[in-house]
N, C-alpha and C positions, 0 to 999 in steps of 0.2 A: 818835292817834285813829283808830278803825276804823269800818268800815261793813259792813253786811250786803249783798254784791253781789248776792244772789239776788233782792233786792227793787228793784233799780234797772235802769232801762232804760238809763240813761246817767249816768256820774258823772265829775266833773272836780275836781281839786284846786284850790282858790282860793288867793288870796294869804295868807289867814289860816290856811291849813293845814286847813280844813273841806271839806265835800263839798257841791256844790250837788245837791239832790235834785230830779231831774226828775219824780219820782213824786210829790211833794209838791204840785206846782201844774203844771197843763197850760196850755201858752200856745196862744193863738190867733194862729197864724201870719199870719192874714190881717190882724191888727191889731198888727203886730210892734212898732210905736212904742210903744204903750201897755203891752204885755206883760200885758194884764188876764187874770187866772186865769179859767178857765170856772167854777170852783167858787165864785167870789166872793172878795172880798179883793184886795189888792195885794201882789205879791211882786216886789222889785226883781231885775233880771237880774244875774248874776254879773259881777264886775269885769272878768273876762278878756273878756267880750263887749262891753265899751266901750272904744272907742279911747282910747289914753292919749297925752298930749302928750309924755311922755318918748320914745316910740318912734314918734311920727308915725301913720301909718296902720296900722302893724303892732302887734300885741298882743304882750306879753312871751311868750306861748307860741309864736306864729308864729316869733318871733326864735329862741326856744330850739330849735325843730325844724329851723329852717334851718341852725343850727350842727351839729346832730346828722347831717343828711344830708350835709353838706359832708364830714365826717370819717368817714362810713360806708364801709367796704370794698365792692366789687362784690359781687354775690349769688353768682357762682360761686366767689369766693374765700371767702365765708363758708361755702359748703357743702364748702370743702376741695378744690375743683377748680382746678388750676392750668393754665390754658389754654397757657401757654408750654410746660409739660412734655408736655402732650398732643400738641402740634404736634410738638415734638422727638422724642418716642418714636414717633410715627407716621412721621416722616421716616427715623428709624433702622430701622424695619420695611421701609419701601419701598426703602431702600438698606443692605443688611447690612454694606456695607464703610464706612459712615460712623461717625466716631468720635463717641460720645456722653458726656456728662458723667455722673459716677457718681450725682449727686444725681437726674438725670433717670431713669437706669436704675433706681434704687432706690426711685423714687416709688411709693406704694401706690395710686395713682389706679385707680379701678375704672369710671370713667364710659367711657372708650373701649372697654374689653372688653365692658361691657354693650351698648353700642351695635353692636358688631361681632357679638355672639352673637345679638342680636335680629334683626339684618339677615341673618345666616346661616339662621336659623330661618325667616324670611319667604321667603328665596329657596328653601329646601328645600320649603316649603309650595307654592310656585308650580311647582315640578317634581314635585309629587304626593306628597311624603313628609309625612304628617300626625301621625306619632308620632315625638317626639324624645327619648324617655326613654333609648333606646339611645345615641344620639350624645351628648346631654348627660350621660347617666350615665358614659360613657367619659371625657368631658372632666373631670368631677369628680374620678373615680378617678386620672386622670392628673395632675392638679394636686396631689392628695395625694401621690401617689407621688413626684412631682418634688420637692415640699417635703421629704419624707423623705431623699431622695437628696442634694439640695443641703445639708441640715442636716448630713449625715455629711461632706461634702466641704469645705464652707466653713470658713474660720477665723473668720469673723464671724457674728453672729447672722443667721438667715434668716427674715423675717416672711412668713407664709403669704399675706398680702394682696399682697406684692411678687410672689410667685411666680405667683399668679392673674392679677395685672396684666400681667406680661410675657407669659404664655402667652396671655391674652385678646388682647393687641395683635397678638401675631405670628400670629394666625389670620387677619389680613386678606388674605393671598394666596389663601387657601382660599375666603374669602368672595368675592373677585373672580372666582375660577374657577367658583364655583357660580353666579353671576350670568350668566356666559358660557354656561353650559350650558343656560339656558332658551332661548336664541336659536340655539345650534349643538349639534349632536351631537359630543360629545367621547369617543366610543367609538373603539376601535381604536388603532392606534400613535400617531397625533398626540395623541389624549386622554390616553394613558398617559404620553407625554413630558411634556405640560403639567402632569400631575398630580404627576409625579417632580419636575419644576422647582419646582412649588409646595411640595412637602414640603421640598426641600433649602432653598428659600428662607426658609420658616418656621423651620426648625431652625437655620439660620445666624444668623437675625436674634435668635432666642430666646437662643442661646448667647452671641451677642456682648452682649446686655444683661445675661445673668446674670454673666458673668465681669467685667463693668464694675461692676456693682451690688455684688457680694461679693468682688471682688479675687481672682479665680480665673484670671488670664491664661494660666497654663500648664495649664489643665485644660479648654480649650474642647472638644476633641474628645470628652472624657469626658462633657462636658455636652450636646454636640450630638447624640449617638447616641440617648439616650432620648428627646430632644425630637423627633428624626425618627420614632422609633417611635410616639410619641403622635399626631403629625400624620398619619402614614401610617394609623393606624387611623381616625382621623377622617374622612379622605379615603375610605377603603374603605367605612366604614359610610354615608357620604352617598351612595354610589353613583357618585362621581367618578372613581375609580380601579379599574379591573378587576384583582381580587386575583391572578388566575391569569396571570402574564406569560408562562408556558411553554405556554399552551394556545391553541387556535383559531388564529387568523391569525398568530400569532407562531411557530408551529411551522414547521420547515424542511421536513419531510415532509408531503405532502399525504395527508390522511386523510378517506376518504368512508365513508358507511354506506348500506345498504339495510335499512329498518326495516318489514318487513311485519307485518300482523296475522294470527295464525294462525287466521282464521275461515273458511278454505277452500283451494281450490286456488290456485296461482300463476297469474295471468292475464297476457295479453300486455302490458297497461298496466304492471303491476308489473314484469314482466320488462324491459320498455323502461327503466324507471327504474334497475333494477338494473344493466342493461348500460351505460347512459351514466355512471353512477357508477364502474363498472369501467374503462371506456375512458379516463375523465378521470384516474383515479388511475394507471393503467398507462402512460400517455402522457407521464408527467412526467420525460422525459430519462433521464439515467444512473441516477437514484435514483427508481425506481417509488414510487408512493404505496401507501397500504394500503386494502384493500377490506374493510369490516367489515359482518358480518351480525348485526343486532340484532332481536330479537323483541319486538314491542309487544303485550303481552297484557293491557293494563289494562282492556279491555272484557271482564270474565270471563264475561258472560252469553252470548257469542257465541263462545267458544273451541271449536274442533273438535279433539278428541284425535288426536294424531299429526300434525296439520297443519304444525307447525313443523319437524319432522323431514322431512317430504315436501318442504317448501319448500327446505330446504337441499340435499337430495338432487337435486332438479330443477336447481338452480343448478350443482351439480357436474356434473351430465349435460351441461349447455349449455357448460361450460367456465369458468364464472364462479365459480372456487373461492374462497371467502372466505379471507382472511388470518387473520381472528379471527371466531369464531362460537360459539353455544352448544355444538355438538359438538366444535369444533376447540380452543376456549379461546382465551385470550390474556392480555395484561398489563392490560387494562381491563375484565375481567369482573366480575360475571356479565353475560351478554349477553341475559338475560331480564329484562323490566321488572318482573315480579312478585317478582323477587328483590332488587330495588333500592329498596324502598319507603322505607328509612331515609334514602336521599338526597333523596327528594322531600319528606319530612316536614321534614328539616332546612332545606331551601330554603323551604318554606312558613313555618316559624317565623321565619326571617330576614326574609321579607317582612312578615309580620304585625308584627314588631317595628319595621321601618323605615317602616311606613305604606303600603307599596306594595300590600298585600292587607288584606282584611278578612273577617270570618266572616259568613256569611249563614244566617239561621235561618228563612227563609221556606219554607213547606211547598209540596209539589208542587201542591196544590189552589190555593193563591194564585197561583203562577207560571202554572198553567194558565189561570186566570180572566183574569189579566193579558194572556196571550197572546191569548185570545179578544177581549178589549176592544181590542187594537190591531188585530186583524183587522177588527173591527166598524168602527173609526174609520179604517181604511185608512192607518195609520202603521207605521213600522217597529217590530218588536218588540224592545224592550231593556229590561233590568232597570232598576227606578225608583231604585235605591240606598237602599231603605228601611232596610236594616240597616247602612249606612254611618253613619247617624246615632245608632246605639246607643252608649251610654256604656260605660266599662270595667266599671262595677258591674253594668250590665244585661247585658253580655256574661258576666260571671263567674257571675251569678245562673243564666242559661240553661245554662252549662256545667255547673255543679253539679247541676243537675236532669237532665242528660243529654238535652238537647233536641238531636235530629239537626241537623247543619249542614253546610254546604259552606264553600269558601273562594273568594273572588272576587279577581281582579286589578283593581286600580284604574287605570282607562284615562284618559289625558288626553283633555278634550273638544274636540280639534282633530285635523286630518289628520297622520299619521305618514309621513314620507317615507323611502325606502331605495332603494338601487341594486340592480338585478337584472342579473346578468352577461349574460343574454339579452335581457330586455326593456327595459333600460336604467333610467333614474330613474322611480320610481312613487310614488304617495301615495295612501293610503286613510285615511278617517275611520272607524276601527273603532267608535268610541264611538257615532257616529250609527247605525251599521248594527245593533249588537247589544249596546251597552253594555258593562258589566264582565262578563267571562267567567269561568265557573268554572274553577278550576285544580286543586282537590281536592274528590273527590266525598265524599258522606257515608259511604260504606263504606271511606274512608281511602284509596282508590286515586286517583292522579292522572288528570287528563284528558290527552288526547294533547298539548296544548299545553305543560303543565309537564313531563311526562315527557320530551318531545321535547328541549326546551331543557336540561334537567338532564343527561341523558344524553349529548347532544352535547358539553356542556362537559367532563363528567369523562372522555370518551372521546377527548378532543382532536380532535374533528372540525373540519376547516379548511374543507370545502366541503359545502354541502348542495344536492344536484341532485334535484329532486322535480317532481311534476305541478303544472300551472298552476293546479290547483284549490286549491292550498294557498297561492297567492300572497296572496290577501286576508288569511291568518292570520299572514303575516310580520310586519306592525307588532306584533302581540300578542307574538309571539316575540322580537322586538327589545326591546320594553318589559320582558319578563321578564329578558332579559340585562342590561338596564339597572338594573333593580331589584336583581339579584343582584350586580351589580358585576363582570360577566364580559365578555370579549371575544366578540362574536358571530362565527360564521363568515360566509363569502361565500355568498350564495344565487343559485341559478340555476334557473329554472322551465321545464320542458319542455312544449311545446305540447300542446293536447288532441287526444285521439285519438277519432274518431267512426266510426260504421259506414260501409260503402260508400253508403248512401243518405243519409248526413248526420245521422242520428239518434244519440242519445247511446248510447255503448257501455256495456253492463252487465256487471259482474263476474260475474254468474250465468249468462251465456252460455256454454254448454258448449264451443262452437266457438272460444273465445279462451283456454282453458285450455292452458298449455304442456304439461301432462302429457298432454293429449289428443293433442297433435301428436307426443309422443314415442311413444305407443302406436300411433299411425298410421304410424310409420315415418319421419318427418321426420329429416333430420340436424340437429344442433345448430347446424351453421354456416349452415343455411338459415333457422332461427328467428332467429339473431343478424342476419344480413343483412336479414331481413324487418323486424326491429324498428327497424333504422336508418332505414327509410323514414319512420318516425313522427317527423320532426323535422330529419333530415339530420345534419350533421356532417362532410360529405364533399364533395368535388368533384362537380358536376353529372354530369360524364362517368362517374364511378364509381357513380352513383346509379341503376343498372339491373339488371334480373334477369339480363341475359346475363353479368354479371360478379359472381360470388361471392367476396368477399374472405375470406381465412382470418383466424382469430382475431388472429394476430400483425399483419397488414396492417390490420385493423380498428383496433388500437390505434395503430400507427404513423401512420396517415393521419388519425386523429380530429382535429378542431378544433372546440373549443367555440363559438367566434365563428361557425362556419358553422350552427349550429343556428338553425331558423326559428322563427317566432312563429304562424304560421297553423295552424289545426286541420288534422290529417292524417286522410284517409280510409283505413280499413283494408280493402284488397281482398285477400281470402284467396287469390284466383288467383295473386297475385304471389309468395306464400310457395310454392306448388306450383311456379312457374316458377324460383325459386330452387333448390328441391330437385332439379329436372331438371338444371339447370346443374351443381350439385355432383356428381350421379350420373354425368354425362357426363365431368367431370374426374376422377373416380376411376377410370372405365373407361380413361381415356386414360393413365393412370399405372401402370407395372409395379409400384410398391410398394403399390398399393391394390387391384389386381385380384384377387389371391388372396384377400384379405379379403371382397370382394363375392362371390366364389364361395362362401365359407364361409356367409355371410349367406344366400345364396339357398338353399343346402343345408338350413339350419335352417328356413327357411320351407317348403320342400318337405316336410319332416318333419311339419310341423303340419297338413298336408293330405293325410297318408297316401300320399305318393308315395315309392316305393323309390328315393331319390335315389343310393343307392350304386351303381346300374347305370348312371348318367349320368356321363359324362366331364367334367372341367373345362372342356375345349375346347368342348364343346357348351353348357354353361352360359354360357360367356362369348359364344359366338355368339349365343344367344338374347338376352342382355342388350344386346348391341350392336345387334342388330335391333330391339329394343324402345325404345331411348332416346328416340326421338321420338314414341312412342305412350303412354309412362308417365311419371308424376311420381315415383312411389315404386316402390322394388324390390318391396315388398309386393303391388303390383298384378299381378305375373307369376304369383302363385298365386290370384288372384282369379277371378271368374266369367268376365271377358272373355279371360283367357288360360290358364285351367286345361286347356284342350284340349291345350296344348303337351305336357303332362306325362302325361295320360291321356285316352284317348278318351271322347267323350260321345256314344254311339250314339242317334240319334233318328230312326228310319226312318219314323215316322208322318207326317212332313211331306215326304217324298220325293216329288218330282212326276214321276219318270221311272220306266220300267220296268226290270225286273231285266236285260234283254238289254242296255241302254244301259250300266249299271254293269259287267256282265261285259266289254263291249268295252273299257270305260275300263280295267278291272283288267288286261286282256290288253296294253294299250298300256303301262301303267306297269311291267309285267313285262319289257318290253323295254329298260329303263333308258334312258329318252329324255333327250335334251338339253333343258335348262331352256328355252332360247330357243324350242324347236319345240313345246312342250306346247300352247300355245293353238291354233296351227294344226291340230295333230292333234285336238284336242277338237272343233274346229269341224267337221272331217270326220266324226267320229263322230255328231255332232248331225244332220248332214245326211243321213248314211247311215240313221239310225234314224227320220228324219222328224220330228224334235222342234226346237223353238227352241234356239238356243245359250245365252241367258240361263237358260233352264230347266235345262239341263244344269249350268251353272255353280253355280246356287243349290243343287241337289242335292249337287253335288261338295263345296261349301263346308260344307253342313250335316253331310255325312258326315266331313269332315276336322276341322272346328271345333266342330261342334254347334251353329252359328248360321247364319241366312241372311245375316247381314250381318258385315262385318268386314274384315279385311286382304285384299287382292288374292290371288286364287288362286296366282298365280304365287310371291307372297312366302310364302304359307302352305306351299306345297308345298316350297318352299326351306328353311323353318325346320324343318319336320317331317322332311324327307328322304324319298327315294323309298320305302326299305324301310318306313318308318313309314305312308306313304300307301298302300302295297300291303296292309299288315295291316289298316288301317282299312277299306279298300274290301271285303276279303274278308269281315271280320267283319259289315259292314253287309249285304252280299249274302245271308249266311247268315240274319241276323235278319229280313230282309226276307222271305225264303222262308218261314221258320216263322210270321211273322205273317199271311201271305196264304193259307195253307193252309185 
């Protein structure tokens, strides 16, 4: 007997094999005893609704269902899930050395792997990775590859579900490590050791289960190797394992870099950064580190032609010769960022795939309006993540239409902590300050942050020493290292440099350009010693302008832990003091005296002095006399000292008569003793009836061309009596002609 179930609200087989049609009569359950149909008539309730004396209070149906439930297996067992096998297989993963039954190892249970994979994805989501296609895709390919390999090796059939089950269970150590990465930073040596341990753990557990399930006891090593490769790839893609074990902090040789932008001249602040990097690298004991010059030309709109070459030449002039550079080359080139765009593109694609970065199609107008609104509301300006919500189909549509876009790094919304070798432990909430930063511009060039990280990694940079203004960007850089699965270098930030009045120093001040000091005649050692005042690094007693350390001494005595944190005032007078100290040292050393003489001769030629008629001894005597009066050798041919080399006759300001000068000339022709000149001149002044100071001023004007200057005795001494006689004679003749 059959029934049309579509017309029935409820149907139940009765004792006669028929069906009670609840649609035929509707009961008034408020009058359940009479069961009077609402439509009229009387319909008897089915027999099973009436208690039977044979079963007491229970109906036959109740009894029947009680028997069925008593014999029914548990729900998990009905679904094919063996809880005992799940527990045993999980214990086998947690303890790779535990023996496992073959029926447990060969169970095709997928419940455990499903739970672990979902947990893995959730933990990755909490660490900022929102796209799992890369990771899960590698997992699927790994399962298929492992299935093919085991099918070739095993003597028994290999079910694909068993392979998936084993590999899924054995991901448990990686899931655990992923959970720990939320609370702790697993970068660096410790993180890599834990990651390596997890990979070995996973591979050992998986190989144990495989050889047990498929009777491959003598092939465990052959099985363990591909398992380790698969889990290592998963570890790397998830950002838990830094792929390059030979770079950054694991390198035995310290590698530092100076990375200026070729947008102008090298200024003192940039030179200070280069110097401290050089000193740190070269002070590393018996095996000095490497000093790398890298040109960061990602801001193409501000490039100055020839600036990069000038920067390298200036560094060489100061003695900071790079071990690797654009002009010198090296094993990690090219050393110009615009020639390394493929590396940045590769890094961006990796972060897009792993969910650490996303494409932003917002226009400049929208971003500008958003910035103005933040200013109006007096809140921090940060990107609102509008493009983070775009679906893959929306992104592909915009890309196919050629819509310009940038790429942004996805920042975690809480503070990031790091250790600074100079400032100690620090923490910044970059997300609250600016939101997700752009790492790739719409023109395809990277921003400073991305290029900086990628280049430091591939150039094996171990330590980054830079200005404190970059300190707040360090969390972004560390997040980039984490997203790319790389070991970050160690960071040390140098204190701020301010002007002598405490105002901010500008790169565009001409008086802070290193090339300016080179042209002025400052010694490289003076510039280096001066730069060490902006932060320290040495004993306090060595931190004085009276002591100028040679480059080798600057290297050997440098201590990173002695660098201070307070802003340093730039007092240019101290640079001049250092230069005078070095000039005195050179004059005191026989090895450098001849070099100074040659330098002075070149300067004299520039001012049209016939230096060939001047002896070396006289040049040395002039320099020794002038060391406390000058800071630069160049000053000896300047306006204040040009009189030494050629007379400057200015008779218009002479305050004495010709007769006074003639008496003075006559006295000088007697070859007087230097100690008696002053007394003799006083007698001449008294004889002529003039004041002694008037005679001295006129004599100084004749000999030096100025009414003020060095004492007359010293001037006469440096010029020599013959030169004084000649100048007096010329002045008398010129005075005579002018007064006719």
